[in-house]
C-alpha positions in Angstrom: 1.5 -17.9 60.6 2.2 -21.6 58.7 -0.8 -23.9 58.2 -0.1 -27.2 60.2 -1.2 -30.3 58.8 -4.5 -30.4 60.4 -5.7 -27.2 58.8 -4.4 -28.1 55.4 -6.6 -31.3 55.8 -9.3 -29.0 56.8 -8.9 -25.8 54.4 -7.3 -27.7 51.1 -10.0 -29.8 49.7 -11.4 -26.6 49.2 -8.8 -24.9 47.6 -7.5 -27.8 45.5 -10.1 -30.1 43.5 -8.0 -33.0 43.1 -6.8 -32.9 46.8 -5.5 -36.0 48.3 -4.9 -36.7 51.9 -2.0 -38.9 51.1 0.0 -36.0 49.9 0.3 -33.8 53.0 3.8 -33.8 53.9 4.0 -32.2 57.3 3.1 -28.5 57.0 3.4 -28.8 53.3 1.5 -30.2 50.2 2.9 -32.6 47.9 2.3 -31.2 44.0 3.2 -33.3 40.7 4.4 -32.9 37.0 1.5 -32.1 34.9 0.7 -32.5 31.0 3.0 -30.0 29.2 6.5 -29.3 29.5 9.2 -27.9 27.8 13.1 -27.8 28.0 16.0 -25.9 26.7 17.4 -27.1 23.5 21.5 -28.0 24.5 22.2 -27.8 20.5 23.9 -31.0 20.9 23.0 -33.6 17.8 19.7 -34.4 17.6 18.6 -32.1 19.9 16.9 -29.8 17.5 16.6 -25.9 18.2 13.3 -24.2 18.1 11.9 -27.6 19.3 8.4 -27.5 20.8 6.8 -28.2 23.8 6.0 -31.6 25.0 2.8 -33.2 25.6 3.1 -35.9 28.3 0.3 -38.8 28.7 0.4 -40.0 32.2 3.8 -41.8 33.5 5.7 -40.5 30.7 9.2 -39.2 30.7 11.2 -36.6 30.3 14.7 -35.1 30.9 16.6 -31.7 31.9 20.1 -31.6 31.1 22.6 -30.4 33.2 23.0 -26.3 32.2 19.5 -26.3 30.9 16.1 -25.0 31.6 12.4 -26.5 31.7 8.9 -24.9 32.0 6.7 -27.7 34.2 2.9 -27.0 34.4 1.3 -28.7 37.9 -1.1 -31.2 37.7 -3.2 -29.7 40.2 -4.8 -26.6 40.1 -4.7 -24.6 43.4 -6.4 -21.4 45.0 -5.0 -19.0 47.5 -7.5 -16.9 49.4 -7.3 -13.4 49.8 -6.3 -13.5 53.5 -3.5 -16.2 52.7 -0.3 -16.6 51.3 1.6 -19.7 49.8 4.7 -20.6 49.5 6.2 -23.4 46.9 9.7 -25.2 46.1 11.1 -28.3 45.0 11.8 -31.2 47.1 15.0 -31.5 48.8 15.7 -35.1 46.5 15.7 -33.0 43.8 17.2 -29.9 45.2 20.3 -32.5 45.9 20.4 -33.7 42.2 20.9 -29.9 41.1 17.2 -29.0 40.1 16.8 -25.5 41.4 13.6 -23.6 41.2 13.8 -20.1 39.5 10.1 -19.3 38.6 10.0 -17.6 42.1 8.8 -18.8 45.3 5.6 -17.6 46.4 1.7 -17.8 45.2 -0.5 -14.4 45.4 -3.4 -14.2 47.3 -6.2 -14.1 44.7 -4.7 -17.1 42.7 -6.6 -20.0 41.2 -5.3 -22.0 38.7 -2.8 -24.1 37.5 1.3 -23.5 38.6 4.1 -22.8 36.3 7.3 -23.8 38.0 10.5 -22.9 35.8 13.6 -24.5 36.9 17.2 -24.9 35.8 19.7 -27.8 36.6 22.7 -26.7 38.3 24.0 -30.3 38.5 26.7 -32.4 36.5 23.7 -34.9 35.2 20.3 -34.6 33.7 17.2 -35.1 35.7 14.7 -37.3 35.1 10.9 -36.5 35.5 8.2 -37.8 34.4 4.3 -36.9 34.3 2.5 -37.1 37.8 6.0 -37.4 39.9 5.5 -35.0 43.0 8.1 -33.3 42.7 6.9 -30.3 44.1 5.4 -28.5 47.4 3.2 -25.8 48.3 2.6 -24.2 52.1 0.0 -22.3 53.3 0.3 -19.0 55.2 -2.0 -16.3 56.7 -1.9 -12.8 56.1 -2.8 -10.4 59.1 -5.0 -7.6 58.1 -5.2 -8.6 54.6 -7.0 -6.5 52.3 -9.0 -7.4 49.1 -7.0 -9.4 46.4 -6.9 -9.3 43.3 -7.6 -12.4 41.3 -4.6 -13.8 39.2 -5.8 -16.7 36.5 -3.3 -19.4 36.5 -1.8 -21.1 33.2 -3.6 -23.6 31.1 -0.5 -24.1 29.1 2.7 -22.7 28.7 3.0 -19.3 26.9 5.0 -19.3 23.5 6.6 -15.7 25.0 8.5 -17.9 27.7 10.2 -20.4 25.6 11.0 -18.2 23.0 14.3 -16.4 24.5 15.0 -20.4 25.3 14.9 -21.5 22.0 18.3 -20.6 21.0 19.6 -23.2 23.2 21.7 -22.2 26.6 25.6 -22.1 26.3 25.7 -24.8 29.2 29.0 -26.6 29.4 27.7 -29.9 28.3 26.9 -28.1 24.9 30.2 -26.3 24.8 31.7 -29.5 25.1 29.9 -30.7 22.3 30.7 -27.9 20.0 34.2 -28.8 20.9 34.2 -32.0 20.2 32.2 -31.6 17.0 34.4 -29.1 16.0 37.4 -31.3 16.6 35.9 -33.8 14.6 35.4 -31.9 11.1 38.9 -30.5 11.5 40.6 -34.0 11.9 38.1 -34.9 8.6 39.3 -32.5 7.0 43.1 -32.7 7.4 42.7 -36.3 6.6 41.1 -35.3 3.2 43.7 -32.7 2.6 46.2 -34.6 3.6 44.5 -37.6 1.2 44.2 -34.9 -1.5 47.8 -34.2 -1.3 49.3 -37.7 -1.5 47.3 -38.4 -4.6 48.2 -35.2 -5.9 52.0 -36.1 -5.1 51.7 -39.4 -6.5 50.0 -38.1 -9.9 52.7 -35.2 -10.3 55.5 -38.5 -9.9 53.6 -40.1 -12.6 53.5 -37.4 -14.9 56.8 -36.5 -14.8 58.1 -40.2 -15.3 56.1 -40.2 -18.4 57.0 -36.9 -19.5 60.7 -38.0 -19.2 60.7 -41.3 -20.8 59.2 -39.7 -24.2 61.3 -37.0 -23.7 64.3 -39.8 -24.0 62.4 -41.6 -26.7 62.3 -38.1 -28.5 65.9 -37.3 -28.0 66.9 -41.0 -29.4 64.8 -40.7 -32.4 66.3 -36.9 -33.8 69.8 -37.5 -32.7 72.4 -37.3 -36.0 74.6 -40.8 -35.6 77.6 -40.0 -34.1 81.0 -38.3 -35.7 83.3 -41.0 -34.4 81.3 -43.9 -35.9 81.5 -42.1 -39.0 85.5 -42.1 -39.2 85.4 -45.3 -38.3 83.7 -46.2 -41.2 85.3 -44.3 -43.6 88.0 -46.3 -42.2 87.2 -49.3 -42.9 86.2 -48.6 -46.8 89.9 -47.0 -46.9 91.6 -50.3 -45.6 89.3 -52.4 -47.4 90.2 -50.0 -50.9 93.9 -50.4 -50.2 94.0 -54.2 -49.4 92.3 -54.5 -53.2 94.7 -52.5 -54.9 97.3 -54.1 -53.4 96.1 -56.9 -54.5 95.9 -56.2 -58.1 99.3 -55.0 -58.2 100.9 -58.1 -57.2 98.8 -59.9 -59.5 100.3 -57.4 -62.2 103.8 -57.9 -60.8 103.2 -61.5 -61.3 102.0 -61.3 -64.6 
């Protein structure tokens, strides 16, 4: 049998040291975000792998990106009697945003301490939360013929062995899109660089070929012997001049 609001108002001050009657929500009690959280890295630029857990000051916010996991420690310490069982969940407004509780849905008899919620953002957008935000619910129910309960101590902080497997990041759609965009940008930059280098090489080869061609033409002009036709013309001119001079001398001789 679940505890109703009157039973909760009577029993919870003994089970939750920070009990506040305002947090009674029908047959449930609202729990809030505590001082320590951890959100898996997305792999996007600026979101470092192997990042540390975040210590929240009162009112300090954080986000759970789409496709990512988070560990959230509750602000409140709770206790579950040996003859009772507790059920836990996320409030509906956060479920509608895509936040899902994946840490389990019950708290065993004999538990005492802070709860650790493991959440997953199955929605398309980041879910924004902050410390002291009342986003969890807890219900209590009686156990019939309950035996002795084993004492179970809650969490003082988020264990490192839970965050370790998430430190490498989760391959979400957003993360994959970011990687594809980053790879595409690198490829585009590389192609642009290669095209620029190719253009410079073509220009350099063209310039070198022009210089070599010019030098080759100049060298050919220096080393080339006089053309035979020009020599023959010079010889003919010289012979004509000689004949003319001889004819003139003969004319003078005949005149004398």
